[in-house]
DRENNU-174793 format. One line per 5 residues: number of its first residue (from 1); their letters; for each residue x, y, z of C-alpha. Coordinates in steps of 0.02 Angstrom, whole numbers, plus 50000, padded with zeros to 5 digits. Last residue first. Example, Ala and Ser with C-alpha at 12.3 -4.5 7.8 and 13.67 -1.06 7.14 Angstrom:
2
2	SA	50684:49947:50357  50615:49775:50390;
END
This chain:
412
412	WTVPA	50630:50558:50277  50693:50382:50247  50537:50287:50199  50502:50141:50317  50531:49958:50268;
407	PDLVL	50421:49825:50195  50513:49664:50153  50479:49607:49976  50601:49720:49879  50572:49659:49698;
402	DPSSV	50728:49605:49610  50814:49701:49471  50879:49812:49544  50875:49897:49713  50913:50083:49729;
397	ENRGL	50954:50167:49894  50898:50312:50002  50752:50208:50065  50616:50307:49971  50532:50158:49891;
392	QGTYN	50535:50240:49718  50729:50231:49709  50724:50206:49519  50743:50015:49522  50645:49999:49683;
387	AGWCC	50506:49878:49636  50403:49813:49783  50389:49875:49961  50346:50035:50060  50314:50080:50241;
382	LDGTR	50265:50261:50284  50294:50259:50472  50165:50341:50590  50162:50194:50713  49989:50155:50649;
377	ARACG	50073:50106:50486  50037:50210:50331  50052:50093:50182  50158:50089:50025  50156:49993:49864;
372	HREGL	50269:49959:49714  50246:49893:49540  50126:50014:49454  50085:50109:49612  49975:50066:49764;
367	FVHDV	49936:50165:49920  49867:50091:50085  49800:50182:50239  49783:50160:50425  49895:50010:50455;
362	EGLDG	49916:49879:50591  50064:49757:50584  50153:49771:50416  50216:49595:50381  50046:49510:50401;
357	MRQPA	49974:49536:50230  49800:49456:50247  49742:49360:50097  49601:49407:49980  49539:49283:49847;
352	ELTEE	49609:49252:49673  49789:49276:49735  49915:49274:49593  50097:49272:49652  50244:49386:49619;
347	RRYGR	50420:49324:49650  50558:49311:49775  50530:49143:49859  50522:49078:50038  50383:49185:50108;
342	RRAIT	50396:49368:50046  50256:49385:49920  50232:49516:49785  50046:49515:49740  49956:49492:49574;
337	GWCWL	49774:49492:49624  49721:49504:49807  49765:49603:49962  49712:49618:50144  49786:49743:50268;
332	AGDHL	49725:49735:50450  49707:49900:50543  49551:49854:50640  49446:49964:50527  49500:49857:50378;
327	VACAR	49619:49914:50246  49594:49845:50072  49718:49801:49936  49698:49775:49746  49801:49702:49607;
322	QHAVA	49815:49684:49417  49890:49860:49388  49836:49967:49532  49695:49970:49661  49665:50046:49831;
317	VERVD	49521:50007:49952  49465:50094:50111  49387:50061:50284  49323:49883:50263  49218:49808:50402;
312	DLGAV	49198:49644:50307  49304:49549:50184  49276:49360:50152  49252:49363:49962  49252:49525:49865;
307	VVPTR	49077:49569:49808  49068:49565:49617  49012:49725:49528  48928:49686:49361  49032:49703:49205;
302	SEAAV	49121:49545:49255  49289:49463:49213  49359:49301:49274  49499:49223:49374  49409:49137:49520;
297	GGGLE	49392:49175:49707  49288:49334:49689  49431:49452:49722  49401:49552:49567  49586:49569:49528;
292	GHYGE	49613:49382:49525  49735:49390:49377  49601:49366:49243  49489:49492:49332  49435:49615:49200;
287	GWCAV	49297:49738:49249  49205:49747:49415  49246:49755:49603  49139:49759:49760  49207:49788:49935;
282	RKSTL	49116:49774:50103  49085:49908:50230  48896:49896:50207  48905:50075:50136  49006:49998:49997;
277	VACAF	49193:50017:49961  49215:50022:49774  49330:49933:49651  49386:49960:49472  49453:49854:49328;
272	HEAVA	49550:49869:49164  49684:49999:49206  49646:50042:49387  49509:50139:49473  49468:50159:49658;
267	LQAPA	49301:50224:49724  49228:50259:49895  49052:50253:49966  48959:50140:49844  48775:50100:49891;
262	DTFGQ	48737:49919:49925  48718:49765:49812  48789:49861:49665  48720:49797:49497  48740:49945:49381;
257	VEVPT	48892:50047:49326  48828:50197:49228  48911:50239:49065  48994:50411:49043  49020:50472:48862;
252	RETTT	49204:50503:48838  49249:50345:48743  49431:50385:48698  49495:50445:48866  49382:50320:48951;
247	WCWVA	49218:50330:49043  49134:50280:49207  48976:50326:49305  48936:50271:49482  48768:50318:49561;
242	NSETR	48779:50360:49747  48637:50491:49734  48763:50627:49766  48865:50563:49620  49015:50448:49607;
237	ACSRQ	49133:50468:49463  49244:50350:49366  49398:50367:49259  49484:50258:49129  49641:50274:49028;
232	TGAAV	49763:50212:49162  49654:50240:49312  49559:50391:49378  49445:50425:49525  49311:50560:49551;
227	EVVRG	49204:50594:49704  49053:50705:49747  48978:50728:49573  48812:50818:49552  48697:50729:49437;
222	PVRVQ	48714:50653:49262  48898:50650:49217  48937:50754:49061  49124:50756:49073  49188:50928:49030;
217	WPRYN	49337:50945:48915  49508:51021:48943  49594:51057:48775  49704:50955:48659  49575:50982:48519;
212	PAHEG	49475:50844:48599  49576:50766:48742  49656:50603:48684  49777:50595:48833  49779:50754:48937;
207	WCWVH	49629:50848:49008  49477:50813:49114  49336:50920:49186  49209:50857:49313  49062:50957:49381;
202	GDRRL	49007:50967:49562  49016:51159:49576  49177:51143:49677  49264:51067:49528  49310:50882:49518;
197	ACVHR	49468:50878:49416  49518:50739:49299  49699:50715:49239  49765:50614:49093  49922:50513:49052;
192	AGCAL	49924:50372:49178  49772:50434:49269  49776:50572:49401  49621:50619:49504  49609:50792:49580;
187	SAIHD	49492:50866:49710  49389:51026:49745  49450:51129:49598  49391:51308:49573  49512:51320:49425;
182	VSPAL	49551:51233:49262  49682:51310:49148  49825:51193:49205  49948:51284:49317  50135:51239:49297;
177	PTATC	50261:51157:49410  50437:51175:49336  50530:51017:49282  50435:51016:49119  50400:50886:48988;
172	SARLE	50359:50862:48802  50364:51049:48770  50247:51172:48686  50149:51208:48847  49972:51267:48806;
167	FRVQN	49901:51096:48855  49975:51100:49032  50033:50952:49132  49929:50814:49049  49962:50882:48876;
162	DSNNG	49991:50705:48809  50182:50718:48800  50183:50827:48955  50292:50719:49070  50341:50807:49233;
157	WCRAT	50249:50944:49324  50076:50993:49379  50005:51138:49485  49823:51152:49528  49706:51292:49574;
152	GDRLL	49572:51288:49709  49652:51424:49818  49714:51294:49941  49821:51208:49811  49799:51044:49721;
147	ACSYS	49963:50959:49675  50005:50863:49516  50137:50739:49466  50203:50664:49300  50277:50500:49244;
142	AGTCV	50138:50372:49250  50018:50483:49344  50034:50555:49518  49918:50643:49641  49946:50767:49782;
137	QTAGE	49818:50854:49892  49800:51008:50001  49955:51101:49939  49986:51274:50012  50161:51288:49939;
132	IARVQ	50243:51211:49785  50380:51310:49703  50514:51172:49713  50466:50996:49759  50549:50942:49923;
127	SPASP	50654:50784:49911  50605:50619:49988  50740:50487:49973  50800:50397:49816  50813:50563:49722;
122	GRESG	50807:50532:49535  50850:50374:49444  50792:50392:49265  50880:50562:49265  50842:50673:49116;
117	TTGTG	50751:50818:49200  50794:50955:49325  50701:51068:49451  50694:50928:49578  50506:50901:49553;
112	AEGNL	50510:50709:49553  50413:50709:49391  50551:50804:49297  50534:50693:49145  50675:50567:49185;
107	NAGWC	50648:50599:49369  50615:50425:49438  50612:50403:49626  50571:50531:49760  50440:50669:49794;
102	RVTGD	50406:50792:49935  50262:50914:49931  50237:51069:50039  50074:51120:50125  50142:51118:50305;
97	SMRAC	50058:50951:50337  50165:50866:50202  50094:50798:50042  50192:50646:49984  50254:50591:49814;
92	SHGYG	50315:50428:49736  50410:50385:49576  50429:50243:49452  50251:50206:49389  50169:50335:49499;
87	LAVGD	50125:50325:49684  50026:50454:49782  50035:50493:49968  49935:50603:50087  49946:50654:50269;
82	WDPLP	50125:50697:50317  50195:50761:50482  50380:50717:50490  50432:50573:50598  50532:50599:50759;
77	PADAP	50704:50515:50763  50709:50339:50838  50776:50326:51015  50629:50231:51084  50633:50112:50937;
72	RAFGC	50472:50111:50839  50357:49959:50843  50259:49845:50727  50253:49961:50575  50393:49896:50469;
67	GHPAD	50448:49717:50495  50436:49603:50641  50309:49542:50769  50325:49352:50774  50282:49209:50659;
62	PTVVR	50211:49332:50534  50036:49313:50472  49961:49248:50312  49774:49221:50326  49689:49112:50200;
57	PPPTP	49522:49170:50132  49369:49067:50168  49324:48963:50014  49240:49046:49863  49064:49007:49802;
52	ARPRR	49063:48942:49625  49058:49000:49446  49116:49182:49453  49020:49281:49324  49081:49309:49147;
47	VRPEA	49030:49470:49067  49106:49558:48916  49096:49748:48898  49240:49811:49002  49195:49930:49145;
42	AQVVT	49203:50118:49150  49283:50224:49282  49211:50373:49376  49208:50559:49352  49150:50722:49431;
37	VTDPS	49109:50884:49335  49191:51054:49315  49177:51216:49217  49301:51275:49087  49396:51442:49069;
32	DTVSV	49407:51516:48896  49574:51576:48835  49650:51428:48744  49820:51392:48667  49835:51242:48550;
27	RVRVT	49976:51117:48576  50042:51011:48434  50054:50831:48484  50198:50724:48545  50147:50543:48519;
22	TSPEQ	50144:50407:48654  50103:50224:48624  50267:50170:48711  50346:50316:48797  50494:50386:48698;
17	AGGCA	50674:50377:48756  50783:50530:48786  50723:50611:48948  50598:50734:48872  50550:50612:48734;
12	TMLVA	50472:50501:48861  50518:50345:48960  50381:50253:49055  50447:50162:49207  50426:49976:49187;
7	GVLAR	50299:49843:49214  50236:49826:49037  50051:49807:49043  49963:49653:48981  49790:49635:48910;
2	RM	49679:49482:48902  49529:49484:48791;
END
């Protein structure tokens, strides 16, 4: 069955409007401290395999070096030292090397960390989040943000309508970073309205949307978890034995994903599909693929992982609503699914097989949000494109209603 997701920033009771499909629940305080497990995302039940081999992917390259990431002017100001980025529905955050966090874009629920709420358009350039020091990781959901600190605790802020910030908090949002009652955390994964934490003991705990009794719950993943990833309502975990297990916020029993041609080495989870980089340096995707998300050359769905056509020597993969992108070791960026294109028309296009995005030069990492994306160029720039109606591209400006198709650097 096809599903569609509204491409807009989620509004919550905190800022005035209510998120679709969100209810404000009664919070229950808790005193016991949970353990942890690692999580992975589940696939959809129906199977339809691609029918025919795919043609070699087309390469789209610029006529001449231009755009973000090709070169920096000699007189350009020095770039700040940052090493992690997370994109929400209408906001973006970056972890800086000094352990602080900067966010920009929507702040209706306090997700930009400015200390205030109620502004759909928050800071359109990076602004330091208050009261966050010693951060080692940052992750973002639909309209909230979290940071993992060096001491193994977390701090979250923004929309709390599903208890994704703190389940004891009797408020629908908070502009003040608060600590969830899970500790000894090794890594965080933020879904749209839920959070999963991989604890240092290899266990995964999740909280937020549909949590039983509104409290953190342990995901019973067989084996020790080494990686967890989260999508809209789905999460997946990879174990030491390279098994992948997935579940949802309503179906909390993990189901193993079977059919990998090689062992998975990195996971990425979206709303209705997921992808993994394999040890063979190829990418395999599974779930719904009606918009080309699986990269197999046809619009289809599959419970069994499908190897993405024409991609080799892949370094990492990122996914978001109806699209995926992979970075190769040579710095090339390839994307498939619903992609914003810049050649001759200002609209999104469905790509059923990967195509190279030539407007960015060579990149090291890629990050995808609901309707915007960013990449770390090898020049050190953070280059972003896509929707900018809340200032989520970090250019110190707001663009509405068109998509911004030319990548440009964030204004630090």
